[in-house]
C-alpha positions in Angstrom: 0.0 0.0 0.0 1.2 3.5 -0.9 1.4 6.1 1.8 0.8 9.7 0.7 1.0 13.0 2.6 -0.5 16.3 1.3 0.3 19.5 3.1 -1.4 22.7 2.1 -2.8 25.5 4.4 -5.3 26.5 1.7 -8.3 24.2 2.3 -9.8 24.4 -1.2 -6.4 23.6 -2.8 -5.8 20.7 -0.4 -9.2 19.2 -1.2 -8.7 19.5 -4.9 -5.3 17.7 -4.7 -6.7 15.1 -2.4 -9.6 14.4 -4.9 -7.1 14.1 -7.8 -4.8 11.7 -5.8 -7.7 9.5 -4.8 -8.9 9.4 -8.4 -5.4 8.5 -9.6 -5.0 5.5 -7.3 -8.6 4.3 -7.8 -8.1 4.5 -11.6 -4.9 2.4 -11.3 -6.5 -0.2 -8.9 -3.8 0.5 -6.3 -4.4 0.9 -2.5 -3.2 4.2 -0.9 -3.5 5.7 2.5 -3.7 9.4 2.1 -3.3 11.9 5.0 -3.7 15.7 4.7 -2.1 18.4 6.8 -2.6 22.2 7.0 0.7 22.9 8.8 4.2 21.6 7.9 5.2 21.2 11.6 2.2 18.8 12.2 3.1 16.9 9.0 6.8 16.5 10.0 5.9 15.2 13.5 3.3 12.8 12.2 5.4 11.5 9.4 8.3 10.4 11.6 6.2 7.2 12.1 3.8 7.4 9.1 6.7 7.7 6.6 4.9 8.4 3.3 6.3 7.3 0.0 5.1 10.4 -1.7 4.7 14.0 -0.5 2.7 16.7 -2.2 3.7 20.0 -0.6 2.6 23.6 -1.0 5.6 26.0 -0.7 4.2 29.2 0.9 3.0 28.1 4.3 3.1 29.5 7.9 6.4 29.4 9.8 8.0 26.9 7.5 8.1 26.8 3.7 7.5 23.6 1.8 11.1 23.6 0.7 12.4 23.8 4.3 10.0 21.0 5.3 11.2 18.9 2.3 14.8 19.4 3.5 14.0 18.1 6.9 12.0 15.2 5.5 14.8 14.3 3.1 17.2 13.8 6.0 14.9 11.2 7.6 13.5 9.7 4.3 16.0 10.1 1.5 13.9 7.8 -0.8 10.6 9.7 -0.4 9.3 11.3 -3.6 8.4 15.0 -3.4 6.0 17.0 -5.5 5.6 20.7 -5.1 2.1 22.3 -5.8 2.2 26.0 -5.4 0.9 29.3 -6.7 4.4 30.9 -6.6 6.7 30.3 -9.6 9.6 32.2 -8.0 10.7 29.3 -5.9 11.2 26.9 -8.8 15.0 27.2 -8.9 15.4 26.9 -5.1 13.1 23.8 -5.0 15.5 21.7 -7.0 17.8 21.7 -4.0 15.6 18.9 -2.6 15.3 17.0 -5.9 11.5 17.1 -6.4 9.8 15.0 -9.0 8.0 18.1 -10.3 7.0 21.6 -9.6 3.3 22.2 -10.4 1.6 25.6 -10.4 -1.9 26.0 -9.0 -4.6 25.5 -9.8 -3.0 22.0 -10.3 -3.8 20.5 -13.7 -5.4 17.1 -13.5 -3.4 15.5 -16.3 -0.1 17.0 -15.2 -0.6 15.7 -11.7 -1.4 12.2 -13.0 1.7 12.2 -15.2 3.8 13.3 -12.2 2.3 10.6 -10.0 3.1 8.0 -12.7 6.8 9.0 -12.3 6.7 9.2 -8.5 5.0 5.7 -8.2 7.6 4.2 -10.6 10.4 5.4 -8.3 8.9 4.3 -5.0 10.8 1.5 -3.3 8.7 -1.4 -2.3 10.9 -2.5 0.5 8.1 -1.8 3.0 6.5 -5.0 1.9 9.5 -7.1 2.7 9.1 -9.4 5.7 10.9 -12.1 7.6 9.6 -15.1 9.5 10.8 -15.4 13.1 10.5 -18.5 15.3 8.9 -17.7 18.6 7.7 -19.8 21.5 5.0 -22.0 20.3 5.3 -21.2 16.6 6.3 -18.5 14.1 5.4 -14.9 13.3 6.0 -12.6 10.3 7.7 -9.2 10.9 7.8 -6.3 8.4 11.4 -5.3 7.9 10.8 -1.6 8.0 9.1 -1.9 11.4 12.1 -3.5 13.1 14.1 -0.8 15.0 16.8 -3.1 16.3 17.6 -6.7 17.2 19.4 -7.7 20.4 20.7 -10.8 22.2 20.4 -11.5 25.9 20.6 -14.7 27.9 20.6 -16.8 24.7 17.4 -15.1 23.5 17.1 -12.9 20.4 14.6 -10.0 20.6 13.1 -7.9 17.8 12.2 -4.4 19.0 9.5 -3.0 16.8 8.4 0.6 15.9 5.2 0.0 17.8 7.1 -0.7 21.0 6.3 -4.5 20.9 9.2 -6.9 21.5 9.1 -10.2 19.7 11.5 -12.8 21.2 12.7 -16.2 20.1 12.9 -19.3 22.3 16.2 -19.9 24.2 18.9 -20.6 21.5 21.8 -23.0 21.5 23.8 -20.8 19.1 25.4 -17.4 19.4 24.1 -14.0 18.1 26.5 -13.9 15.1 25.4 -17.4 13.9 21.8 -16.6 14.4 22.0 -13.4 12.3 23.8 -15.3 9.5 20.9 -17.7 9.4 18.2 -15.0 9.8 19.6 -12.1 7.8 17.1 -9.2 7.7 18.8 -7.5 4.8 21.4 -4.9 3.8 19.8 -2.0 5.9 20.9 -3.7 9.1 24.3 -3.4 10.7 25.9 -4.7 13.9 26.5 -1.7 16.2 27.5 -3.7 19.3 28.5 -7.3 20.1 24.9 -8.0 21.0 22.9 -5.4 19.0 22.0 -5.1 15.3 20.3 -1.8 14.2 18.1 -0.9 11.3 20.1 2.0 9.7 16.8 3.6 8.4 15.6 3.8 12.1 18.6 5.9 13.3 17.7 9.5 14.2 21.0 10.5 15.9 24.4 8.8 16.1 27.2 9.6 18.5 30.4 7.6 19.3 28.7 5.9 22.2 25.0 5.6 21.4 22.3 5.6 18.8 18.9 7.4 19.2 16.2 5.8 17.1 13.2 7.5 15.5 11.0 6.1 18.3 13.3 7.8 20.9 14.8 4.5 22.1 18.5 4.7 22.8 20.9 1.8 22.1 24.7 1.4 22.5 27.3 1.6 19.7 30.7 0.1 20.5 33.9 2.0 19.8 35.2 -0.6 17.4 32.0 -0.5 15.3 31.3 3.2 15.3 33.2 4.0 12.0 31.4 1.3 10.1 28.0 2.3 11.4 28.8 6.0 10.6 29.8 5.2 7.0 26.6 3.1 6.5 24.5 5.8 8.1 25.8 8.5 5.9 25.5 6.4 2.8 21.9 5.8 3.6 21.1 9.5 4.3 23.0 11.0 1.4 
């Protein structure tokens, strides 16, 4: 399912764009969850967890311009697709600093928006649909990769710490953490940050030489010997 965010402080413009976006996904037979916002601060706060694939942003808004909002969103979501919808043509050159898909002038043209959404959808990563099966006490469960914040190992038990705050744990293991992770590799976005902790690079909000703050505000350790490798992977992901 695609996740879409629309931010526009002009109610009529927001409703027009919302109608077009709904029409687009209905016409293509694709599911989409669409949320609207009338202030960029509210959008940024909500999207830390919502994490849209596509943003449609006005530029001239209270306190924070759409371009400034896009810069902040880009840091946390480098793969998100950004479309500007604005009545001001003077920001066009500045907007390319955040690599938007398109810059559409209001009133937004139906056909131009559809063509722009075609391009945005073609660029969306579908990694959110990836999942892994994890053995738990009494059976198995399926975990979505992007919802795993980090994985740790204590007392011969591996625990998956989820965005929701839930912790999914394995039965007691007879193998060590390194061997378990080799057999249950969650993918290239995960990196060992400590002898007993593997972190989802996409979940990192802040990194220091001693600890990592995740986007759900949890804090986990990073060992001195692994800091450089984690930093390199983190910067590659962000940039």
